[in-house]
N, C-alpha and C positions, 0 to 999 in steps of 0.2 A: 478255684476262682469264683467269686460270687456272680450272680446273674448280672449281665450288662444292662445298665439302665438307659433310659431314653436320652440321658445327657451325653451318651456316646457320640451322637452326631445327628445330622439332618436325616430324617427317615426317607425311605426310598421314593415315596410319592413326591416329596418336596424336591428331591434331586431331579426327578423326571420333569416336573412342572417348570422348575427354574431353567432347565436346559432349553426348553422351548421359549421361555420368557426372554432369554438372553438375545434371541433373534430380534425381538422387538425393542429392547432397551439398550442394546449395544454391548452387553456383557454380563457375566455372573459375578457376584461378589466372591472374593476368596473365602470368606467365612461361610458362605452358603454351601460350598462344596468340599470343605476340609473340616476335620474334627480333631479335637485334642486327644492325644494318646500319651501313654507313659513313654519315657525315654527309651526303654528297652521293651521290645515286643515279647509276648509269651506265646506258647503253643496255642493255636486256635482250636482247642479241643473242648474247652469248658462250655458246652452248648447251653443256650438259654432254656431250651425246651426240647422234649423228645418228639414233639409234633413238628415234623419238618415239611415246610411248604416253600413254594416259590415266593420269596419275600417281597418281590415286586408285585406279583399277582398272576392273574389268568385272563385269557380272552373269553368273551361270552360264548363264542362258537368253537372254542378249542377244548382240549382235554383238561380235566381238573382233577389231579390226583395228588395225594400227599403220602408221606411215609411216617410211620410211628415206630420209634425205637422202643420195643417192649418185649419182655420175655414171656408175656401172657400166652397161654396155649389156646385160649378160647377167644372168639371175636369180642371186640370192645365197642361200646356204643359211642357214636360221634354225633356232633352237632355243628352245623355251619351257622354262625351268628353274624348278623349285620352290625353296623357300627353302634347301634343303640342296644345291642344285646338280644334282639329278637331272633328266635330260631327261624332260619330261612330254609333249612333242609336238615335231614337227619338220617341215620342208618347205622350199620354195623361194619366194622373193619373186616378185611380178609386177612387171615393169618398167613404170612409169607414164610416165617421161620428164619433160619440162619442165612445171613447174607455174607458170602465169602469175602467180597472186596472190602466191606466196612467192618467185618468182625462183629456185627450187631445182629440181634434178633429183631425182625421187623414185621409190621402189619401194613397193609395198604388201605387207604381211604380213597374212594372214588365218588366225587360229588359232581360229576360231569352232567348229570341230568338237570342241575340248576343252571339256568341261562340268564338270570337277572344280572344287573350291573350295579356298581356302587363302590364306595371306598370304605376302608376300615373293617373289612370282614375278618373274622377269626375262626379257627377250627378248634373245637374243644373235644378232646378224647380222654376218657377216663379221668376227668378232672384236671387235665393239663391243657394249656392254651397255647396256640401257635402265635408266631409273630403276626401282626395285622397285615393284610394285603388287599389289593383292589381287584375288581373284576371289571374290565373296561376294554372297549374296542381300540382305544388310543394308548393302550398300556405300553407299547414298545416305541412310541414316537420319540420319547426323550433318549432312550438308549440308541436308537438309530442315529440321532444327531451326535450324542456324546462319544460313541465308539468311533465315529469319524473325526471328531474334533481332536482325538488323540494324535492323529497324523499331522494336523496343522501344528500342534505343539511339539512334535518331534522333528519339525523341519530344521534343516541345516541351511545356513546362508541367507537367513531373513530374520529381521527383528520380529519378535512375537508380540502382538498387540494385546494389551490388557482387555480391551473391549471385546475381542474375539476369543480370548483364552480363558475368561472366567475370573478376571480380577487382576489387581496389580501384582499379586504374589506369583502369578504365572508369566508376567511380562518379562522379557529379557532382550538384550541386544542380539544382533545377528552373530551366530557362531561360525567360525571357520570360513571367514570371508576375506582372509588376507590382512586382517588388522591385528597388530600386536596386542597381546602376546601370542596369538594364534600363529602357527606356521603352516598354514593351508587355509582353504583348499583351492585357491585360485591359481596356484602354480606348484603342483606336487611332484616331487621327484620319485623315481622308482627305488626300490630296494637295490642295494649294490649288486651289479651284474645282471639286472633285469632289463633296464633300458638306459639310454643316455640323454633323455629329454624330460621335460616337465609337461604336465597336463593341467588344464583348468577343469576340476571335477567338483565345482561348487554345487550346492543344492542337494536335493534328495532328502531322505529321512534318516535320522540317527536310528540305528538298527534296534537297540534294546536298552538295557541299562547302561551300556557303554556308548561311546560316540563314534564308533566305526560305522562304515557304510559298505554293505556287502551286496554284490550283484546277485548272487544266488538267492539270498533271502529277499532282496528287493523284487526279484522277478516274480516269485509266487505271490508276494504281497500285492503288487500292483495288478497282477492277473486277477486275483480274487476281487479287488475293488472294481475293476472294469467289468469283470464278469457279472458282478452284482447289478450293474447298470444294464448289461445285455439281457440278463434274466428279467429284470423289472420291465424293460421295454417290450419284451415278448408277452409279458403278462398284462401289460397296460398300466403298470404301477410306476412308470419311470418319472411321472411328475413329482413324486415324493422325493426324488433324488435330483430334481432339476435345478435350474438356476435360482439363486437366492433362497435355498432351503438349508444350507449349512453355514457354519461360522468360518468362512474362508475369506481372505482379502479380495479374491477375484469375483465374489458374488455380484451379480448384476451385469455380467459381461456377455450374456446370451448363451453361454455354455453351461451344461449341467454341472453343479458344484462338485459332484463326485468325480467327474472327469477333470475338473480343474485341480483337485487334490491329487489325483493319480498322475497328472501331467508333471507335477513338481518332482516326482520320483522318476518318471520316464525321461525327463530332460537330463537328469543325472545319469541314468543308465546309458543314454546315447553318448554322453561325454566320456564314459568309461571305455569306449571302443577305440582300439588301436588305430591311429590315423593312417590314411593311405600313404604309401611310400616308406613306411616303417616296417621293420621285421614283425611278422605275424599280423600284418594289417588285416583289419576286420574282426580279429579276436577281441574279447573283452577282458580287461584287467579284473582279477578275481575280487579285489577289495581295496579299500583305502582306510587306513586308521593310524593311530599313534604308534610310534616306534616302541614305546613302553606303555605299560598299563598306567592309567591315571588314577589318582587317589579318589576315594569316595568320601565326601562329595567333591565334584568339580563341575562348575558351570561351563557350558561350551565356549563362551567368549573369553574365559580365563584359562583355557587349556594352552599350555606353553610347549607341549611336546611336538617334535617334528612329525609331520604326517608323511606317509609313504604309500606308493602304489605297489601292489603285490602282483607277482607274475600272472599273466593271462592264463585262463583255464578253459578247457572245453565246456565244462559245466556252466561257467559264467557266460560264455559266448552263446550257448544254446538258450539260456535264460533270456538273454538279450534278444535273440532271434524270435523266441516265442512271444514275449511281451510286446516287442515292437510290431510283430505281425498282427497281433490283436489290436494294438493301437491303430494301425493303418486301417483296419476294418471299421472300428467304432468311431474314430475321430473324423472320418471322411465327411460326415454330415455337418461338422462344426468348424473344421480348419483343414481344408484340402492340402495346404502346403505342409502342415505338420504331419498329416497322414502320409504324404509322399515321403517325407524325411524318415518316418518310422519304417515304411516299407523298404526303402533303400538300405537302411541300417540292418533290417531283418535279413534281407537277401545277402548282404555282404557277410553278416555273421554266420549264416548257414553255410556259405561257401567256405569261409575260414574254418569252421568247425569240421567240415568234411575233409579239409586238407590237414587238420590237426586233431584227429579224433581221440587221442589218448594223452592230452596234456592235463594231468590230474592234479588237483590241489592236495597238499599233503597235511596230515594231522599234526606234524611237527611245527607248522607255521602258525603258532598260537601265542606269540609274544605281542602284547599290546592290543590284541583283538582275537576273536574266535577264528578257528581254522576253517570251518565249513568245508571239510574234506569230503570227497565223494569218489569212490573207486569204480563206480559203474554209472556211465552216462548214457546208456542205451535208452533209458526212460526219458531223459532230456531230449535226445534225438527224436523220439516219437512225439513228444509234446510239441517241439518246435515245428516238425513236419506237419502236424495236425493244424496248428495255427496258420501256417503258411498256406496249406491247402484250403482251409476255410476262407481265407482272405483272397487268394488268387485263383483257385481252381486248377492250378497248373499240374500237369502230369508228373513232373519230377517229384513233387511233394506227395502226390497220391501214391506213387511207387514206393517212396520212403515209408509212408504210413502202412501200406498193405503188406510190405515185406518185413515189417518189424515184428518180432515175437510178441511184443506188448499188445498188438492189435487183436489177438485172439485169446490172450490170457484172461483169467478172471480179474475183475476190478479189485485192486488192492488199495490199502490206505495211502493217502497222499500226505506229503510233507515237503520241506525244501529239498531234501535229498531223494525224493521219490515222486516224480511229477507225471507219470504216465496217465494217471486218471484225470488230470487236468485236460490232456489231449482228448481222452474219451468223452469227457463232458462236452467239450467244444464240438466234436464231430457228431454227437448225439443231439445237440440242441440248436446249433446255428442253422438257420433255414438255408436250403439250397446247397448244402455242402456237396462237393463233387465225388460222391461215392455211390455205388449201387444201392437201391432202396433196401434190398435184403441185408446188405452189410450194415447200413444205419440201424435197421430194426434189430439186428443181432447185438450191436453195441448198446442200444437202449435196453435190451434184455439183460445184458451183463450188469448194467448199472442198477436195474431194479432187483436183480438177484442179490447184489451186494447190499442193497437197502433192506431186503428181506432178512439177510443175515444180521444186520444191525438190530432190526426189530426183534429177532429171536433172542439175541443177547440181552436186550432190555427186558424181555418178558421173563427171563430167568433170574432177575435181580430184585433186591428190595428197594433200590433207588432208581431203577429204570435208566441206566446209563448206557449209551451205545459203545461200551468199552468193556472188554473182559477184565477179570480180576488181575490178570497178568499185564494189563495195559497201562498201569499207573507208572509212567516213566517221565523223564524230563519233558515238560510241556504237555502233560496229559490233558489239560483242559483244551488245548488246541486240537488234540485228537478227537475230543468230544465234538467240538464245533465242526471240524472237517468231516467227520462221519455224519453229523447232522446235515451238512450241505448235501451229501449224497442222498439222504432221505428226502430233502427238499427237491432235488433234481428229479428223483423218482416220482414225486408228487406232480411236478410239472409234466413229466412224460406220460403219466397215466391218469391223473386226476383222482387217484385213489386216496381217500382221506386218512387211511392208516399211516401213510408216509408223512403227511403234514403233522399228524398227531405225534409221531416219533420225533420229528424235528423240534416241535414245540416242547415236548417233555425233556429234550436235551437242555433247553434253556432253563427248565425247572431245576435241574441238577446244578447248573452253574450259578443260579440265583438263590440258592439256599436249601433246596431239597436234597441234602447230602449228609454224609456221615458227620460232618462238623457243624451243621446248622449255620452255614456261613455262605454269604454271597462272595464270589470271586471277582466281582465287578465293582470297582470303587464307586461309592455314591448310590448304589442300588441295593436296597434291603436295609433292615435294621442292624444287621451285623455284616460288615463287608471288609475285604482286604483294603489296607490303606498304607502299608509300609513296604510296597514292592521295591525290589532292588533297582536303583536308578541313580545316575550321577547327579542330577539336580532336582528331582522331586524326592528330596532326602530329608524330610522333616525329622525322622527318627534320629539321624546323626547330627543335624544342625537345625535348631528351632527357627532360624531365620528363613529356611527354605520350606516350600509347601509340600504337602502330601501329593501323591499323584492325582491328577484331575479326574472328575467323574467320567466313567467310561473306560478307565484303564483296567486291563484284564490280566490277572495273575496267572502264572504258568500252571500251578496246581500240584496236587499230590504226586510225589515221586518216591516210590518205594526204594530206590537206589541210594537215598540219603547221600548226595554227592557234594555236599559242602559242609564246612565245620559246624555251622549252627544247626543244620538238620541232624548231623551225627550226634550232637550233644543233646538236643531236645526231643528227638523223635525215635529214640531207641525202642524197638518192639512195636511200632505202630502197625496197624492194619493198612494194606495198600492204599485204600481210599482216604485214610486219615494221616498220611505222611506229608503233612503240609504245616508250615509255620509262617505266620504273617510277620516276618522279620526282614529288615533290609539286607541283612547279611546272608540270608538263605537264597542265594541266587539259583540253586537247583530246584527250588519249589516256588519261588516268589518273585521271579523276574518278570518284566514285561518285554514284549517283542512285537515288531510290526506285523509279522506273519500271523501271530496269535490274534492281535486286534483286528486284522483284516478279515479273518474268518468269523470273528464275533460280529463285526459290522455287517458282513454279508448275511449272517443269520438273523440279526436284528432287523435289517431291512425286509427280509422275507416275512418275519413274524409281524411286522408293523403293517403290512399290506391289508387293506380292508377287503374282506371276502363275505359275500352273502351266501345264501343257500346254493348248493352246487347247481350250476347252470348247465343247460344243454350245450354240447360241443358247438363251437363256432366253425363255420366253413371258412377255410383260408384258400384264397386264390392268388397265384403268382404267375405272371405279373398282374397288377391291378388294372393296367391299361396295355393294350397290345395293338400294333399296327399290322394290318393284313394286306398283302399285295393283291391287287385286283386280279381275279382269276386264280388265286392261290390260297394258301392256308397258313395259319400260325398257331403254335400250341400255347395253352395255358395249363398250369398244374393245379390240381384240386386235392386238398387233404382236410382233415379235421384238426381242431386244436387240442382235443383230448379224447379219451376212449368213450364211446357211447355205451349205454347200459346193455344194448342189444343191437343187432344189425339194423342199419339205417340206409334208406335209399335216397340218393341225392340226384335231382334233375337239373339240367342246364337248359334255360330257355330265354329267348330274346323277349324283353318286355317293352322296348321302345326303340325307335330309330330306323335306320336304313334297312329295308327288307332284303337288300343284296347280301347282308351279313347274316350268317347263320352259325349255330353251334349247339344243335339239339343233341343231348346225351343223357344217359341214365347210368349212375355209378352206385355201387354198393360198398359200404364201409362196415367192417366188423370190429368188435372189441379188440381183436388181435392185430388188425392191419390199418387202424385208423390213421396212423402217422405216415403211411406209404402214399406218396403223391401219385395220383392218377391223371393221365394226360387227356385233354380235350382239344380237338381241332376246331379252330374257328375258320370259317370259309368266307371268301368274298367272291361273289359271282362276277363274271365278265360282263360289262355293259358298255354302252356307247356314250354315256354322259361324261362330262369333264369335271364333276364335283365330287370330292372325296367325302363320302358319307360316314356316319358313325352310328353305333347302336349300343345300348346298355343291356346286359344279360344278368339274370338272377340265377344264383346257384343255391338250392335249398331243398327242404323237404321236411316231413314230420320228424321230430326228435332232434333237430339241429337248428342253430341260428344261421339264417341265410346271409349270403354275401353277394356283392355285385362286382362286375368288371365291365370295362368299356373297350370296345373294338372300333378302330378307325380304318377305313379303307384307304390304301395308298393308290390313288387313281392313276392309271397310266395313260389317260386320255387328255390330261391337262397340258397346255403348252408350257414348254420349259422356260424358266426365267434365267437370270444370270447368277442365281444363288440357290442353294439347297439347304434345308434345315432337317436335322435329325434330332428328335426329342425322345429321350429315354427315361422312364421312371426306374431309378436304381433300387430304391428301398421304399417300402410302404408299411406302416404300422398304425393300428388304431385309426386316428384321424389325421395322421401326418405322413409325409413322404419327402424324398429327395429326388431330384431329377438332374440330368445332364443334357444340355443343348449344344449341338455342334453345328456351326455355320460354315459352309464351303462357298468360296468364290468360284463360280463356274464360267465367269466371263473372261474377257481377254485383257482387261485393264485392272491395275491394282486399285484397291479401295483403301483410302487413307481416312481413318476414323469411321466407326460403324455404330449404328443404332438398330437393334432388332426389336420388332414389336409383334405382339399377338394378343388375343383375348381369350380368357377362359370361358368355357360354356357353363361351368358350375360356380361354386362359391369358394374356389381355391384362393388362399391368401398366402403370399410369400412373406416369410419372416426374415430371411437373410440369404445372401448370395455370395459367391466367390468367383474370382477371375473376371468379374464384370460388375458394373454399378447397376443394380436391379431395383426398379421402383414400380409401384402399382397404384393405379387410380381406378377404383371400381373393379371391373373385370379386365381392364386394359393393363398390360404389362409392357414396360420399356426397359431394355437392357442395353447399356452403353459400354463401350470398350473401357478397359482399365488403364489405358495409356500405353503400357508396355506391349499390349497385344492389339494395338489399334490398326495396324497395317495388314491387309489381307491381299497377298499376291495372287495372281491368276492360278487357280488350282489349289490354293492354300485354304486352310481351315483353322478355326478357332473354337475352343469349347469353354463353357462356363457351367456352373451348377447353382442350385438353390435348394432351400428347404421351405416347405409350405405345409399348411393345414387344409383340410377339406371335410365336408360331410356329404353323404349321399354318393354320387358318382364322381369319378376323377378322370374325365375324358381328356385325351390328348388334344391340344389345340389343332385346328384344321387349317389355319391360314396364318402366314408369317410375312412380314415386310422387312426388308433390309434397306435402311436409308430411304424409306418410303416406297420402294419398289417391291412388287410381289415376288416371293420366292416359291419355288416348287418343292 
């Protein structure tokens, strides 16, 4: 095959720029993100150049390595040239030699010392030139958006808007919404003998190249998407995934777009739960899909096959329990009612799975859709228990976690059929999880040990892939992204740059630094996959249909050659070269929601802007505490990352009521930085009737200080006819959520209530729930929501809100109910 010319399609820089541009102009043109190809694809082996680079580019502060396929036994001279051909850096390759996975002899080029930025760089080695690439801090912004747009375009039960999907070629009517010729998904019967009723299971994402919807694959996919937001919120990078950042129809609703997209799938998962009063109530149906395989291509709205619900399974039920428990935790700040629905579903699913622990999906159930069989669900039990524990803190889930054999086993690779490591990640990273500190530290150690194993694997290869030569199986590219996620988690836990470098180099492999000189992400790179196996992105089979949209992720090399096209075209391939960009090669070239979910997670991680390594930040929880007069209350102190050496942190009052004290000296080491140390805040007994407050600073050399606020709960004030409890539930960066509970301590019912208070700082409320909350200056007014407007004697009502602040976040000291002072 001759070298592929630039006429092949839009280069990777244009695809990334256009992806961001679409947010401003309302959509991408179809021609901008698709490229003409021959009617029949050929083996993606005729590489343009032996100089293999990340064809998208590199981050200025990240690793910059390339691989050269060469049998030369001596180092080769290399030059990094800018767009005008001027040499920006130069050096000599390191001879790596034979690479088992690719079957090639390789050299390594390391130009990481160059920290400049620009577009159109090339690497020249021994007279051969690489594809052009960029060096830019914004390199992954487009991929972050496009890898998420994949999910909008995979939605079932909604019309896909050309303005959001990238042009008219990608627009389509809603599929499987009960409109002929569809026979689903608003009223879907069970397979014969499974149930005697129908369910409305509309919505969700089509799973892969087919139009089935599977709870087990939906569970891991939605977990990765929501976990990406959880991780970004901890790192302070959640604004990049916030409202109006993605191309989704819900943008502008006040909820982060990544959570809007995840909710589309979560709502479907909730619908798949067996209703109360039915046999196996609380369990989840394993899947819904066509009774027979549909032809390729088939657009969703034209599918005329009967849809069927398949027998509930323990694995599906535990996927629902885990993802719904995570939902309850993360969505609480945005939609309290939806959060409560998720928690209720998670609890019912857990109870049902415990009652039906061995209802296993069978490999033979594969007509019309994938089987997604699983003979061992102990890992799903562990994952679900971990999510429920992190959300509720309840002892029944802690006992299930600590008694599981997975709790002490080494961290293993995760995938839809092996989910224990998802639970480990949650337990190791979610703040305040109800496990002993040494147990959390042990879990974190297991994750970093696994990450070190991936780095060791990469170091022994010519292409630096976190995958052994025996790991090129169906969906191998998702194994790369999943292992890269573990590397990124290790970076979060330790702050060690080697883990971040490993995660970023995994993207290098996926975007062109590989045996085939090919990017596996559509629209990214000069040579990229564009004929993935799919029912309606099927241009190779029908020229009226589009190629997959930018950000679609091919499954990758599969040495098993498990489809007719692969068997015909890939005989004798080296493991890392067993891939063909052909729509018929479903075993190497399909797309799937779980694969794109891990790519989106990794792209969001890579896109976060990072400066030079900063000093660890002191973290205090809670950020505001109420101390009973004459008593004490605890606050926990830890660091955000490992310090370079032992650091001493002191706690001291810097302003406010002298009756409040919390003097303490804490020492954190590089080994125990994540272990929370408790500090007691004391309130002296006095005779005055005013509840004072004070601000404390926690800091010292080598760390970034934090503050917290303490308020005295004075027992000398005269009691009113109401009491108010104000609790800060979550605090991050410059934001927090709080719950306010009002109790009627009088003898008469209150019909219609208005609660008022004033903030002492610059807190600004952005939204509330279970009450109408408004703010003018520092004054806040909360009015009942109608349905909760009556407060009987002894009765209480609660509502919540989300707000921002800077500086201190003191708890308000004075509240009025319908104008009367509360205590």
